[in-house]
C-alpha positions in Angstrom: -26.5 30.8 2.8 -23.1 28.4 2.4 -21.4 26.3 4.7 -18.5 27.7 3.9 -18.7 30.3 6.9 -17.6 27.2 9.0 -14.9 26.2 6.7 -16.8 23.4 5.3 -17.2 24.4 1.5 -18.6 22.1 -0.7 -18.9 22.4 -4.4 -22.5 23.7 -4.4 -21.5 26.3 -2.2 -18.7 27.0 -4.8 -21.0 27.1 -7.7 -23.5 30.1 -5.9 -20.4 32.1 -4.8 -19.2 32.2 -8.4 -22.1 34.1 -9.3 -21.1 37.4 -7.9 -24.2 39.3 -9.3 -26.2 37.5 -6.3 -24.6 39.4 -3.8 -25.1 42.8 -6.0 -28.8 42.3 -6.1 -29.3 41.4 -2.6 -26.7 44.1 -1.5 -26.2 41.7 1.1 -22.9 43.4 2.7 -25.2 46.6 3.2 -28.4 45.1 4.6 -27.7 42.1 6.2 -25.4 40.9 8.9 -24.8 37.4 9.9 -25.7 36.7 14.0 -25.7 32.7 14.2 -25.5 29.4 12.4 -26.8 26.1 12.6 -24.3 23.8 11.1 -25.0 21.1 8.7 -25.2 17.5 9.7 -26.0 14.5 7.5 -28.8 13.4 9.6 -30.6 16.8 9.1 -29.4 17.2 5.6 -29.8 20.8 5.9 -28.1 24.2 7.4 -29.5 27.5 8.5 -28.2 30.9 9.3 -29.6 33.5 11.4 -29.1 37.1 10.1 -30.4 40.8 11.0 -31.4 43.0 8.4 -31.3 46.6 8.5 -30.6 46.4 12.0 -33.7 45.4 13.0 -35.4 42.1 11.8 -33.7 38.7 12.7 -34.5 36.2 9.9 -33.6 32.2 9.9 -32.7 31.1 6.4 -32.4 27.4 6.1 -31.4 25.5 3.0 -30.9 21.7 2.1 -32.1 18.8 0.6 -35.9 19.0 -0.7 -37.6 16.3 1.4 -35.8 17.8 4.7 -36.6 21.0 4.0 -40.3 20.4 3.0 -40.8 18.3 6.5 -40.1 21.7 8.8 -41.9 23.9 6.2 -45.7 24.9 6.9 -46.2 27.8 4.5 -44.9 28.8 0.7 -44.0 32.1 -1.2 -46.7 32.0 -4.3 -46.8 35.0 -6.5 -45.0 37.3 -3.7 -47.6 36.0 -1.5 -47.5 33.5 1.7 -49.7 30.8 1.6 -50.4 27.7 3.7 -48.8 24.4 2.2 -51.5 22.0 1.5 -51.4 18.4 0.3 -51.9 19.4 -3.2 -49.5 22.2 -3.3 -46.8 19.4 -1.9 -47.6 17.4 -5.0 -47.1 20.3 -7.3 -43.5 20.8 -5.7 -42.8 17.5 -5.9 -43.7 17.2 -9.5 -41.4 20.6 -10.4 -38.3 18.8 -8.3 -39.0 15.6 -10.0 -39.0 17.1 -13.6 -35.3 18.7 -12.7 -34.0 15.6 -11.2 -35.1 13.9 -14.5 -33.3 16.4 -16.5 -30.5 15.8 -13.9 -30.4 18.7 -12.2 -29.5 18.4 -8.4 -31.9 20.5 -6.5 -31.9 22.0 -2.8 -34.6 24.2 -1.2 -34.7 27.3 0.6 -36.8 28.6 3.2 -36.9 31.1 6.0 -38.7 32.6 8.7 -38.8 35.5 10.8 -37.5 35.1 14.4 -37.5 36.8 17.7 -34.4 38.6 18.8 -32.4 36.7 21.6 -29.0 36.5 23.2 -29.0 33.0 23.6 -27.7 30.7 20.2 -30.5 29.5 18.1 -30.7 25.7 17.7 -32.3 22.8 15.4 -35.6 23.5 17.4 -35.7 26.7 15.8 -35.9 25.0 12.3 -39.9 24.9 12.3 -42.7 26.5 10.8 -40.6 27.7 7.9 -41.8 29.6 4.6 -40.5 27.7 1.3 -39.0 30.4 -0.7 -38.1 28.4 -3.6 -35.3 26.2 -5.3 -31.7 26.5 -6.6 -30.8 24.0 -9.3 -27.3 22.6 -10.3 -26.7 21.1 -13.5 -23.6 18.9 -13.0 -23.3 16.6 -16.2 -20.5 13.9 -16.1 -17.2 14.4 -17.4 -16.8 13.4 -21.0 -14.3 11.0 -20.4 -16.5 9.2 -17.8 -18.3 6.7 -20.0 -15.0 5.8 -21.7 -13.1 5.6 -18.5 -15.8 3.2 -17.0 -15.6 1.0 -20.4 -11.9 0.2 -20.3 -12.2 -0.2 -16.2 -14.7 -2.8 -17.2 -12.7 -4.4 -19.7 -9.5 -4.6 -17.3 -11.7 -6.2 -14.8 -12.5 -3.6 -12.5 -16.3 -3.4 -11.8 -17.7 0.6 -11.3 -20.2 0.8 -8.6 -21.7 4.4 -7.8 -22.0 5.3 -4.2 -23.8 8.9 -3.8 -25.6 11.1 -1.6 -28.0 12.3 -4.8 -31.6 11.0 -5.3 -32.2 8.2 -6.8 -33.7 9.8 -10.2 -30.7 12.4 -10.4 -28.6 9.2 -9.9 -30.5 7.1 -12.9 -30.1 10.0 -15.2 -26.1 10.3 -14.6 -25.5 6.6 -14.9 -27.8 6.8 -18.2 -25.3 9.0 -19.7 -22.3 7.1 -18.8 -23.9 4.1 -20.0 -24.1 2.1 -16.6 -27.0 -0.3 -16.4 -28.5 0.4 -13.3 -31.1 -2.0 -12.1 -32.0 -1.8 -8.6 -30.9 1.5 -6.9 -30.2 0.6 -3.1 -31.0 3.5 -0.9 -29.7 4.4 2.7 -32.8 3.6 4.1 -32.5 0.1 2.8 -28.8 -0.3 4.3 -30.0 0.9 7.5 -32.4 -2.3 7.9 -29.4 -4.7 6.7 -27.3 -6.9 8.8 -23.4 -7.1 8.0 -24.0 -10.5 6.2 -27.2 -9.0 4.1 -25.4 -5.9 2.9 -22.1 -7.7 2.1 -24.7 -9.8 -0.4 -26.2 -6.8 -1.7 -22.9 -4.6 -2.2 -21.4 -7.1 -4.4 -24.4 -7.8 -6.6 -25.8 -4.1 -6.7 -24.3 -1.2 -9.0 -25.7 1.7 -7.6 -26.4 3.0 -4.0 -28.2 6.3 -3.7 -29.2 8.7 -1.2 -26.5 7.6 1.2 -24.9 9.2 4.4 -21.0 9.3 4.8 -20.9 6.6 7.3 -23.2 4.4 4.8 -20.6 4.9 2.0 -17.9 3.9 4.0 -20.5 0.8 5.3 -20.7 -0.2 1.6 -16.9 -0.4 1.3 -16.6 -2.4 4.3 -19.1 -4.9 3.1 -17.3 -5.2 -0.2 -14.3 -6.0 1.9 -16.1 -8.5 3.6 -16.6 -10.2 0.4 -12.6 -10.3 -0.3 -12.7 -7.4 -2.7 -10.2 -4.7 -3.4 -11.7 -1.4 -3.2 -10.7 1.8 -4.8 -13.1 4.8 -4.2 -12.9 8.3 -6.1 -14.9 11.2 -4.5 -14.4 15.1 -4.1 -16.9 16.2 -1.4 -17.3 16.7 2.4 -19.6 13.5 2.6 -16.8 11.6 0.8 -14.1 11.6 3.8 -15.0 8.3 5.4 -15.3 6.4 2.3 -12.1 7.8 1.2 -10.5 6.4 4.1 -12.3 2.9 4.3 -11.2 2.4 0.8 -7.8 0.6 -0.1 -7.1 3.5 -2.2 -8.6 6.6 -1.8 -8.9 8.9 -5.0 -9.9 12.5 -5.2 -9.1 15.7 -7.3 -7.3 18.5 -7.0 -10.5 20.9 -7.3 -12.1 18.6 -4.5 -12.7 20.3 -1.2 -9.8 20.1 1.4 -11.6 17.2 3.6 -11.4 15.2 0.6 -8.2 15.7 -0.5 -6.6 14.9 2.9 -8.6 11.8 3.3 -7.3 10.7 -0.3 -4.2 8.5 -0.9 -4.3 9.7 -4.7 -4.8 13.2 -5.9 -5.5 13.3 -9.9 -4.1 16.4 -11.5 -5.7 15.7 -14.8 -9.5 16.6 -15.9 -9.5 13.0 -17.5 -10.9 10.2 -15.7 -9.0 7.8 -18.2 -5.9 8.4 -16.1 -7.6 5.6 -13.9 -7.2 3.3 -16.2 -3.4 4.5 -16.7 -3.0 3.8 -12.6 -4.8 0.6 -12.8 -2.4 -1.0 -15.5 0.8 0.6 -14.0 0.0 -0.8 -10.5 -0.7 -4.5 -12.1 3.0 -3.8 -13.6 4.4 -3.0 -10.2 2.5 -5.5 -8.5 3.8 -8.2 -11.2 7.1 -6.7 -10.6 7.3 -7.6 -7.3 5.8 -10.6 -7.3 8.1 -11.6 -10.1 11.1 -10.8 -7.9 10.3 -12.3 -4.8 10.2 -15.7 -6.9 13.0 -15.1 -8.3 14.8 -14.6 -4.9 13.1 -17.6 -3.1 13.6 -20.0 -6.0 16.9 -19.0 -6.2 18.0 -19.4 -2.7 16.1 -22.5 -2.1 18.0 -24.0 -5.1 21.1 -23.0 -3.7 20.7 -24.2 -0.2 19.4 -27.7 -1.9 22.8 -27.8 -4.1 25.0 -26.9 -1.1 23.4 -29.4 1.2 23.7 -32.3 -1.6 27.2 -31.3 -2.2 28.5 -31.3 1.6 27.3 -34.9 1.8 30.0 -36.4 -0.5 32.5 -33.6 -1.0 35.9 -33.7 1.2 35.6 -29.4 1.3 33.3 -26.5 1.0 31.8 -26.6 -2.6 32.0 -23.1 -2.3 34.4 -20.3 -0.2 32.3 -18.1 2.0 33.6 -15.1 0.1 32.5 -16.8 -3.1 29.1 -17.0 -1.5 28.8 -13.6 -0.4 30.3 -12.1 -3.9 27.7 -14.2 -5.8 24.6 -12.9 -3.9 26.0 -9.3 -4.1 26.5 -9.8 -8.1 23.2 -11.7 -8.6 21.3 -8.8 -6.3 22.4 -6.0 -8.2 21.5 -7.9 -11.6 17.8 -8.0 -10.4 17.7 -3.9 -9.5 16.5 -3.3 -12.8 13.7 -5.9 -12.3 11.3 -3.0 -11.3 11.6 -1.4 -14.9 10.9 -4.8 -16.8 8.0 -5.3 -19.1 5.0 -7.3 -18.1 3.0 -9.7 -20.3 0.0 -8.0 -21.8 -1.8 -11.0 -20.5 -0.8 -10.2 -17.1 -2.4 -7.2 -16.8 -5.6 -7.9 -18.3 -7.7 -8.7 -15.0 -6.5 -8.3 -11.5 -4.1 -10.4 -9.6 -4.2 -11.0 -5.6 -1.3 -12.0 -3.5 -1.1 -15.8 -3.0 1.8 -16.7 -0.8 0.9 -20.2 -1.6 1.3 -20.0 -5.3 5.1 -18.5 -4.4 5.9 -21.5 -1.9 4.7 -23.8 -5.0 6.6 -22.0 -7.5 9.7 -22.4 -4.9 9.7 -25.7 -4.4 9.4 -26.5 -7.8 11.9 -24.4 -9.8 14.6 -24.5 -7.0 15.1 -28.1 -7.3 15.0 -27.7 -11.3 17.8 -25.1 -10.9 19.5 -27.7 -8.9 20.0 -29.9 -11.9 22.5 -27.4 -13.3 24.4 -27.5 -10.2 24.6 -31.6 -10.0 25.7 -31.5 -13.4 28.6 -28.9 -12.8 29.9 -30.8 -9.8 30.0 -34.1 -12.1 31.7 -32.3 -14.8 34.5 -30.6 -12.2 34.9 -33.9 -10.4 35.3 -36.4 -13.3 36.0 -34.2 -16.5 38.5 -31.7 -14.7 39.4 -34.3 -11.7 38.8 -31.4 -9.0 38.8 -34.1 -6.2 42.0 -33.0 -4.7 41.6 -29.0 -6.1 39.2 -27.4 -4.0 39.9 -23.9 -5.7 39.1 -24.9 -9.0 35.8 -26.7 -8.0 34.8 -23.9 -6.1 35.5 -21.2 -9.0 33.7 -23.8 -11.5 30.5 -23.5 -9.2 30.7 -20.1 -8.7 30.9 -19.4 -12.2 28.2 -21.8 -13.0 25.9 -20.5 -9.9 26.2 -16.8 -11.1 25.6 -17.5 -14.7 22.4 -19.8 -14.6 20.6 -17.8 -11.5 21.3 -14.6 -13.6 20.2 -16.2 -16.9 17.0 -17.9 -15.6 15.4 -14.6 -14.6 14.7 -14.4 -18.2 12.9 -17.6 -17.8 11.3 -16.6 -14.8 9.8 -13.3 -15.6 7.7 -14.0 -18.5 5.1 -17.2 -19.5 6.1 -16.9 -23.2 9.4 -18.0 -24.8 12.4 -15.5 -23.4 14.1 -13.6 -26.0 11.9 -14.6 -28.9 8.3 -14.0 -27.7 8.9 -11.6 -24.8 11.9 -9.5 -24.6 13.1 -8.2 -20.8 13.4 -4.3 -20.5 16.7 -2.7 -21.7 18.1 -2.2 -18.3 17.6 -5.5 -17.1 19.3 -6.8 -19.8 21.7 -4.6 -19.3 22.4 -5.5 -15.6 22.0 -9.4 -16.3 24.2 -9.4 -19.1 27.2 -7.1 -17.2 27.1 -9.5 -14.2 27.5 -12.4 -16.5 30.2 -10.8 -18.1 31.9 -9.8 -14.8 31.3 -13.5 -13.6 33.5 -15.1 -16.4 35.8 -12.5 -15.9 36.6 -12.7 -12.3 38.7 -16.0 -12.2 40.9 -14.6 -14.7 41.1 -11.4 -13.0 43.9 -10.7 -10.3 41.4 -11.0 -7.8 41.4 -14.9 -8.0 45.0 -15.3 -7.1 45.4 -18.5 -5.5 47.9 -19.4 -3.0 49.0 -22.2 -0.9 48.3 -20.9 2.2 44.6 -20.0 1.0 44.2 -23.9 0.2 45.5 -24.8 3.7 43.0 -22.5 5.2 40.0 -24.3 3.7 41.4 -27.5 4.3 41.7 -26.5 8.3 38.2 -25.3 8.1 36.8 -28.6 6.7 38.6 -30.6 9.7 36.9 -28.0 12.2 33.6 -28.2 10.9 
């Protein structure tokens, strides 16, 4: 009795179907024919099929969560006989379930009854007065790498929470094996009674949530968002789809059901949860390099504009020719193409970082004017040492070279909190691009591209008068 008939095959179904001897023993193909199906849903937490046996008897077979199957059973099979379910029987049955759960087994119950033949479709109303047939127990131990993965993620500032549809006993058993301190387990029934603010407070403090419906999993994730957390969710079952979509990063595995894989942003191909640590570290490196690039560009451009405005106030000509400005930006941008490969300080990736536009703005306002100090020192040198008051091309060339060199080399100062070149070195590609651009910038004034003509000088003077 598998939900695979509807195309919604879960991992428990897969485990059952892998035991081909079940079909051989029951001789299903020969004696049974499926007539109808009552699909699974997360409110009933059970599903049923109606089959015809030997072209005569119609039987409704129901499987699902133990409590939900108990609620629709009035009888049980015992030593080959059907007996009425009394309260003492239920207590005995529940003690068996509890023992299996404490040993780490996930359990589903199976029940049945004969139903009259009819043309109309069968419905949920037919799931009543069933005979409890027995249980199917599944041992689903955590992966060997789970405990180590949780440990290293905690070390990197990632808090692991468990959101599961399993009951509290099974969940505690699994958490004990992977080294998670559980404390109070928040149940789905408790979440239903909470408002958004209460749930947000509980979601931040609690570690384990059990017996959750798919929507309740997504609700917990949205509550964590409300508290400003970035949430990743790892799931592989049908009931994980909403949570995978609600999370900032949905993660599944290549053996997961199709719905989980389609809902996920990332699919793990390795059978090792330690790859999560590698993903977290790599993500922080990418984020660090993005922030680094934005800081470089913002501070550099702000500093250049600060220098241009100051120079324009007292110079009788343009401080840099338009073609030089364009070439300067082109060369500088090319030198930054290798920032994505740059090394990140180990201290930076130890804990999560948040996007902070205010911090970038403060960095720009602080570093930009500081970089202009080099520009104004160059102005003084060109005007009072090289006497470039009447030689715009000489002044512009001097500032072009200095501006390109200072912008490119200061990258190595901005990229790390340590002493550049000595305590923290840039990646080889970034070293190559920055050094290459410095060499090109120094060579350009002596190349054939730098030929100066009287016509060019007169054009600059005419442009100044026009401005």
